[in-house]
C-alpha positions as CSV (number, residue, x, y, z in Angstrom):
1,X,0.0,0.0,0.0
2,X,1.4,3.4,-1.0
3,X,1.6,5.8,1.9
4,X,3.5,6.9,5.0
5,X,3.4,4.7,8.0
6,X,3.6,5.6,11.7
7,X,3.8,2.8,14.3
8,X,3.7,2.7,18.0
9,X,6.5,1.0,20.0
10,X,4.9,-2.4,19.6
11,X,6.2,-2.6,16.1
12,X,9.6,-3.7,17.3
13,X,8.2,-6.7,19.1
14,X,6.1,-7.5,15.9
15,X,9.2,-7.3,13.7
16,X,11.1,-9.7,15.9
17,X,8.4,-12.3,15.1
18,X,8.5,-11.9,11.4
19,X,9.8,-14.6,9.0
20,X,11.6,-13.6,5.8
21,X,9.4,-13.6,2.7
22,X,10.1,-15.5,-0.5
23,X,12.4,-12.6,-1.4
24,X,14.3,-13.3,1.9
25,X,13.2,-9.9,3.2
26,X,11.1,-8.7,6.1
27,X,7.9,-7.2,4.6
28,X,6.2,-4.1,5.9
29,X,2.9,-5.6,4.6
30,X,3.3,-8.3,7.2
31,X,3.6,-5.7,9.9
32,X,0.5,-3.9,8.6
33,X,-1.4,-7.2,8.5
34,X,-0.6,-7.8,12.1
35,X,-2.0,-4.4,13.1
36,X,-5.1,-5.2,11.0
37,X,-5.6,-8.5,12.7
38,X,-5.4,-6.9,16.2
39,X,-7.8,-4.2,15.1
40,X,-5.2,-1.4,15.6
41,X,-4.6,-0.2,12.0
42,X,-6.1,3.2,11.2
43,X,-5.6,5.4,8.2
44,X,-6.3,8.8,6.9
45,X,-6.2,10.3,3.4
46,X,-3.8,13.3,3.2
47,X,-4.2,16.1,0.8
48,X,-1.4,17.2,-1.4
49,X,1.3,15.4,-3.3
50,X,3.2,12.2,-2.6
51,X,6.4,10.9,-3.9
52,X,8.7,8.0,-3.1
53,X,11.9,8.8,-1.1
54,X,13.4,5.4,-0.8
55,X,16.3,5.8,-3.2
56,X,18.9,8.6,-3.4
57,X,17.3,9.9,-6.7
58,X,13.8,9.9,-5.3
59,X,14.9,11.5,-2.0
60,X,16.5,14.3,-4.0
61,X,13.3,14.7,-6.0
62,X,11.2,14.9,-2.7
63,X,13.7,17.4,-1.3
64,X,13.2,19.5,-4.4
65,X,9.4,19.4,-4.1
66,X,9.6,20.4,-0.4
67,X,12.0,23.2,-1.2
68,X,9.8,24.6,-4.0
69,X,6.7,24.3,-1.8
70,X,8.4,26.4,0.9
71,X,9.8,28.9,-1.5
72,X,13.4,27.9,-1.0
73,X,15.9,27.6,-3.9
74,X,16.2,24.2,-5.3
75,X,18.7,21.9,-3.8
76,X,21.9,21.4,-5.9
77,X,21.8,18.7,-8.6
78,X,22.3,15.2,-7.5
79,X,25.8,14.0,-8.1
80,X,26.2,10.7,-9.9
81,X,29.3,8.5,-10.2
82,X,30.3,7.2,-13.6
C-alpha cells in the first residue's frame, strides 16, 4: 500500500516475530497485516502530493518538491558517479 506509516512502540516486538518472505526480506505488509488482525490499524487520506523517497534519486526529488513548496531555492543537482 502506498503511503506513509507511523507505528507505536509495539512494532519492534512484531518485527522480531516476522519470518523472511520468498524474497528473503522482512515485509512491511506483514507488519501492517498484524495491526489489521489486532484491530489497531487506522488510516487517513492526506491532501497534497506524494512521492517516493526510498532511493537517493527519489529522495532528491522529494527534497526539491519540499524546497519549492516552501519557497526555497532548489537543492543542488544530484551528483552521480560514472
